[in-house]
Every structure is written in C-alpha cells, then in structure tokens.
C-alpha positions as CSV (number, residue, x, y, z in Angstrom):
1,M,-0.3,-0.3,-0.2
2,V,3.2,2.3,1.0
3,N,4.4,1.7,-2.5
4,F,1.2,2.4,-4.5
5,N,0.8,5.7,-2.3
6,R,4.7,7.2,-3.4
7,L,4.0,5.5,-6.4
8,F,0.8,7.9,-7.1
9,S,2.1,10.8,-5.7
10,Q,4.8,10.9,-8.1
11,L,2.7,10.1,-11.4
12,F,0.2,13.2,-9.9
13,K,3.6,15.4,-9.3
14,Q,4.6,14.9,-13.0
15,K,1.2,15.2,-14.2
16,S,0.8,18.9,-12.2
17,K,4.1,20.2,-13.8
18,T,2.8,19.3,-17.3
19,T,0.1,20.8,-16.6
20,Y,1.2,24.0,-15.4
21,F,3.3,24.1,-18.1
22,I,0.9,23.9,-20.6
23,F,-1.3,26.8,-18.3
24,M,1.9,28.9,-18.5
25,I,2.0,28.5,-22.7
26,Q,-1.7,29.6,-23.0
27,L,-1.5,32.7,-20.9
28,A,1.9,33.7,-22.5
29,T,0.0,33.7,-25.5
30,V,-3.2,34.9,-24.8
31,L,-0.7,37.9,-23.6
32,V,1.4,38.4,-26.2
33,I,-2.3,38.0,-28.7
34,S,-3.9,40.9,-26.2
35,F,-0.7,43.5,-26.8
36,F,-1.1,43.1,-30.1
37,F,-5.1,44.2,-29.8
38,I,-3.7,46.9,-28.2
39,F,-0.9,48.3,-30.1
40,K,-3.3,47.6,-33.2
41,S,-6.6,49.4,-31.4
42,T,-8.9,48.0,-34.0
43,F,-11.4,48.1,-31.2
44,K,-13.7,51.1,-30.2
45,S,-14.9,50.2,-26.9
46,L,-13.7,48.1,-24.1
47,I,-15.8,45.9,-24.4
48,G,-15.1,45.2,-27.8
49,F,-11.6,44.4,-26.3
50,L,-12.6,42.6,-23.3
51,M,-14.9,40.4,-25.9
52,A,-11.7,39.4,-28.0
53,V,-10.0,38.6,-25.0
54,I,-12.6,35.8,-23.2
55,A,-13.1,34.5,-27.4
56,L,-9.6,34.6,-27.2
57,I,-8.9,32.8,-23.7
58,I,-11.5,30.1,-24.6
59,G,-10.0,29.2,-27.7
60,T,-6.5,28.7,-26.7
61,S,-8.5,26.3,-23.8
62,L,-9.9,24.5,-26.4
63,I,-6.0,23.9,-28.1
64,A,-4.7,23.4,-24.9
65,E,-6.9,20.9,-23.3
66,F,-6.2,19.0,-26.4
67,I,-2.4,19.0,-26.5
68,Y,-3.1,17.8,-22.5
69,L,-4.9,15.4,-23.3
70,I,-2.1,14.1,-25.5
71,I,0.5,14.4,-23.3
72,T,-1.7,12.8,-20.5
73,F,-2.3,9.5,-22.7
74,G,1.6,9.6,-24.2
75,M,3.1,9.5,-20.6
C-alpha cells in the first residue's frame, strides 16, 4: 500500500508539472496576442476588447486541453 501511495504521488507531481507548463504557455499566448490587440487598437470600446480577449482565452483553452490530452495519454 505504501508503494502505491508513493507511485501515485510521483505520477501526480509529473502531471501537475505538465499542467502548469501548458497553462503558462496558454497564458503567455493570450498576453502576447492581447498586446497586439492593444497596439493595433481596432477596438473602439473596452467591451469589444474584453470580448475579444475572452474569445481568445476560450479558443486557446480548447487547444491547450487537446494538447494536455495527448501528453497525458502519451506518458
């Protein structure tokens, strides 16, 4: 039983590192693209900009979940 707990905790640590890594890449992507939105300034209101950022977060999260699925089953 003790060996199972150690094994499970080690596997969970590896999965956590992968999850944090994918989350950080997603966060960096959203920030960089948001800065491009700001510099391009095609949005006339703050609401339009926030809606674009929300759509960007949802879009990148779908891609990040798919990548996480591939990495999880690949390990």
